[in-house]
C-alpha positions in Angstrom: 144.3 148.2 176.8 142.8 145.0 177.1 139.3 147.2 176.5 141.3 148.8 173.4 141.9 145.5 172.3 138.1 144.3 172.3 137.1 147.1 170.7 139.9 147.3 167.5 138.2 143.8 167.2 135.4 144.7 166.8 135.2 147.7 165.0 133.6 146.8 161.9 133.4 149.3 159.2 129.6 149.8 158.0 128.5 151.5 155.2 127.3 154.9 156.4 123.7 157.5 155.8 125.7 160.4 154.6 124.4 163.8 154.3 124.6 166.3 152.0 127.1 169.0 152.3 125.5 172.0 153.9 126.2 176.1 152.7 127.9 176.8 155.4 132.6 175.9 156.1 131.5 171.7 157.2 136.0 172.5 158.5 135.6 174.2 161.3 135.9 172.6 165.0 133.7 173.2 167.2 134.2 172.4 171.0 131.7 169.5 170.5 134.3 167.9 168.3 137.6 169.2 170.8 136.3 167.3 173.3 135.6 164.3 171.8 139.2 163.8 170.6 140.2 164.1 174.2 137.3 161.3 175.1 138.4 159.2 172.3 142.3 159.0 173.6 141.5 158.2 176.7 140.5 154.7 175.5 144.0 154.5 172.9 147.2 154.1 175.2 149.0 154.7 172.6 146.3 158.0 170.9 145.7 155.8 168.1 141.9 156.3 167.7 140.9 156.2 164.1 138.1 159.8 163.3 135.2 158.6 160.1 135.6 161.4 158.5 134.1 162.3 154.9 135.3 163.5 151.9 132.7 166.0 151.9 133.7 167.3 155.4 130.9 165.0 157.8 132.4 162.6 160.4 130.5 160.1 162.8 130.9 162.4 166.8 130.0 161.3 170.2 126.1 162.7 171.1 125.8 165.9 172.6 122.1 164.7 173.5 121.1 161.6 174.5 117.7 160.8 175.1 117.4 158.2 178.2 114.1 157.5 178.6 111.7 156.4 179.9 110.7 153.1 178.4 107.4 153.2 177.1 107.4 157.2 177.6 107.6 158.1 173.9 111.1 158.4 173.1 110.6 157.4 170.0 108.0 159.7 168.8 109.9 162.8 170.3 113.4 161.0 168.1 111.3 161.6 165.5 110.0 164.9 165.2 113.1 166.1 166.9 114.8 165.0 163.9 113.0 167.5 161.8 115.5 169.5 162.9 118.2 169.4 160.1 120.6 170.8 162.9 120.2 167.5 163.8 121.4 164.0 162.5 120.0 160.9 165.2 121.4 156.9 165.7 118.1 155.4 163.4 118.6 152.3 166.9 119.3 151.7 170.3 122.3 151.5 171.4 122.4 150.3 174.3 126.3 151.4 175.1 125.3 152.5 178.7 123.7 150.2 180.4 125.2 146.8 178.1 128.2 145.8 179.4 129.2 143.9 176.5 129.0 147.0 174.4 130.3 149.6 177.2 133.5 147.3 177.1 134.2 148.4 174.0 134.0 151.1 174.4 134.4 155.5 172.9 135.7 154.1 169.6 132.7 151.1 169.1 130.4 153.8 170.6 130.8 156.9 168.2 130.9 154.4 165.6 127.7 153.6 165.9 126.6 157.3 165.7 125.8 159.1 162.1 127.2 161.2 159.9 127.0 164.8 160.5 128.6 168.4 160.2 130.0 170.4 162.7 127.1 172.3 163.3 124.6 169.1 164.2 123.4 168.0 167.4 124.4 164.4 167.5 121.2 162.1 169.0 121.0 159.1 170.8 118.5 157.4 172.4 118.4 154.7 174.5 114.6 154.8 176.9 116.9 151.9 179.0 119.4 154.2 180.1 116.6 156.8 182.9 116.5 153.5 185.1 119.9 151.6 185.1 122.0 152.7 187.5 124.8 152.4 186.1 124.0 154.9 183.6 124.3 158.1 184.5 127.8 158.2 186.6 129.0 156.6 183.1 127.1 159.4 181.1 128.9 161.6 183.2 132.8 160.7 183.3 132.1 160.5 179.3 130.8 164.4 178.8 129.9 166.0 182.3 128.5 168.9 180.1 126.2 166.5 178.4 122.0 167.6 177.7 119.5 165.4 178.8 115.7 164.8 176.7 113.9 162.9 179.5 110.1 162.0 178.5 107.2 161.1 181.1 104.3 160.2 180.8 101.2 159.2 183.5 103.0 156.0 185.9 100.3 153.9 185.4 99.5 154.4 182.0 103.2 153.9 181.8 103.0 150.4 183.3 99.7 149.2 181.5 102.1 149.9 177.7 104.8 148.1 179.4 102.8 145.5 179.7 101.1 146.2 176.3 104.6 146.3 174.0 105.5 143.1 175.8 101.9 140.7 175.6 101.8 141.9 171.4 105.7 140.7 171.2 105.0 137.7 172.8 101.3 137.3 171.0 103.9 137.5 167.6 105.8 135.1 167.7 102.7 132.7 169.2 103.7 132.4 172.8 101.8 133.0 175.0 101.6 135.7 178.4 100.0 135.8 181.8 97.0 139.1 181.8 98.1 142.1 183.5 96.3 141.7 186.6 98.1 138.7 187.0 101.8 140.9 186.7 99.4 143.4 188.8 98.4 141.3 191.7 100.2 139.2 194.2 98.7 137.3 197.0 95.8 140.1 196.7 97.5 143.1 197.3 99.4 145.6 194.3 102.5 143.5 193.4 104.7 146.3 193.9 107.3 144.3 192.7 106.5 143.9 189.5 109.4 145.2 187.2 106.5 147.8 184.9 105.7 149.1 188.5 109.3 150.1 189.6 110.2 151.7 186.1 106.9 154.4 186.8 108.8 155.4 190.1 110.3 158.2 188.5 111.4 159.8 191.4 113.7 157.0 192.1 116.4 156.9 189.3 116.0 160.2 188.5 117.3 161.4 192.1 119.9 158.7 190.4 120.7 161.0 187.9 120.4 164.8 190.0 124.1 162.7 191.7 125.9 163.9 188.5 124.0 166.4 186.5 121.7 169.6 188.0 118.9 170.0 186.9 119.4 172.8 184.3 120.6 169.6 181.8 117.9 167.5 182.2 115.2 168.7 179.9 112.0 166.7 181.3 109.4 166.3 177.9 105.5 165.8 178.6 104.3 162.5 176.7 101.0 163.4 177.6 101.2 166.3 176.8 103.4 165.6 173.4 100.8 163.0 172.8 98.0 165.7 172.5 99.7 168.6 171.0 103.4 167.9 169.6 104.7 171.6 168.7 104.6 173.4 171.9 106.4 170.8 173.0 108.8 170.4 171.3 109.6 174.0 171.6 110.6 173.6 174.2 113.3 171.4 173.3 114.9 173.4 170.7 115.3 176.1 172.9 116.7 173.9 175.6 119.1 172.5 172.9 120.2 176.2 171.3 118.4 175.5 168.6 117.3 178.0 165.9 113.3 177.3 165.7 113.0 175.3 162.5 110.0 173.3 164.1 106.8 174.7 163.2 102.8 173.9 163.8 102.5 172.8 159.9 104.9 169.6 160.1 102.3 168.0 162.7 98.8 166.9 161.7 96.7 164.4 163.5 95.3 161.6 161.3 91.8 160.3 162.7 93.0 157.0 161.1 94.9 156.3 163.8 94.5 158.5 166.1 97.6 160.5 166.6 100.2 162.9 165.5 102.0 162.3 162.0 104.6 164.2 160.7 104.9 166.7 157.7 108.5 166.9 156.7 109.6 167.9 152.9 106.0 167.5 151.4 106.6 164.4 152.5 104.6 162.2 155.7 105.0 160.0 158.0 103.2 158.5 161.2 104.9 156.2 164.2 105.0 152.6 163.4 101.9 150.5 163.8 102.6 149.3 167.3 102.9 152.7 169.4 99.3 153.3 170.0 97.9 150.0 171.0 95.3 150.2 172.7 95.8 149.0 176.5 94.1 145.2 177.9 91.3 146.2 180.4 91.9 146.6 183.7 89.2 146.7 186.2 88.3 150.1 187.9 88.6 149.1 191.7 92.8 147.9 190.2 93.3 150.8 188.6 93.0 152.7 191.4 94.5 150.7 193.6 97.6 151.3 190.7 96.8 154.9 190.8 96.9 155.5 194.8 100.3 153.6 195.2 101.4 156.0 192.6 100.1 159.5 194.7 103.4 159.6 197.0 106.3 159.0 194.5 104.8 161.5 192.0 104.9 164.3 195.2 108.3 163.0 195.7 108.7 163.2 192.3 107.1 166.9 191.8 109.6 168.1 194.6 112.5 166.7 193.3 112.0 168.4 189.7 109.7 172.0 190.8 107.3 171.5 188.7 104.3 169.0 188.1 102.2 167.0 185.7 98.9 166.2 185.4 99.2 162.7 186.2 95.8 160.2 187.3 95.8 160.3 190.5 93.7 158.2 193.3 93.3 158.9 196.9 91.2 156.7 199.4 88.9 158.6 201.5 
């Protein structure tokens, strides 16, 4: 009861972007909405949860799909590309419901209020990259919806470490704060610093094991982040099939921007690219140190490939 009262106090009605009415019957209740209603009832002893329904028939609903990670794996690009599909309604911000205790204590009513308005035929998606590496999250997601379909986008673990560092480095630079070189994080007492958080986030098999305790592998679709950067359309086609969406996104929705050096999007005649913070150049790393990093990931990568039953074209250096 205390958690519910806290959630009620914190509940603030925010203006939401409401979609225009589609040609189909939007009043029909789907099975996902029935599940949602039962879940929301559990957050209140009085079963008096509030459904935010717009006059055009759209409403805020719990997500049926979550992009769980990985940090610096390409989650924003994946969400933007997936949002090209008319049957996707995406939350704009990272919600951090399952991994931040202050948010989780607010309950499911608070969570649903962070979602966009959508129609019964649409899939609501939220992304929070920190979910993949947060130990408590898999069980919490499972307790909310055992049928949840999860999207996980991964990159070469060594490249992801460099991207992780680069993001934090630029955040400090923008605030005019000094930040140590990447070598100071990667090396400790002359050896690779395996306690560096960015390295831990790239140990995919450890985090994947935690998710597979609660969700079968066929409920987790792994997007190849390196391929998404080089040729996005085939990867997005696979996501459409996984989510059982009609094939609406096509190759013409993507074009390569030579100035930026990566693919941008075309949507109904409108062109847009990811934020300038995406695709930043990585710091120069001594080749011997990079080889040491790649060698460290060799065995963890093999374990991950065995775990998920597929391989990825990740750089691996094996000392002779």
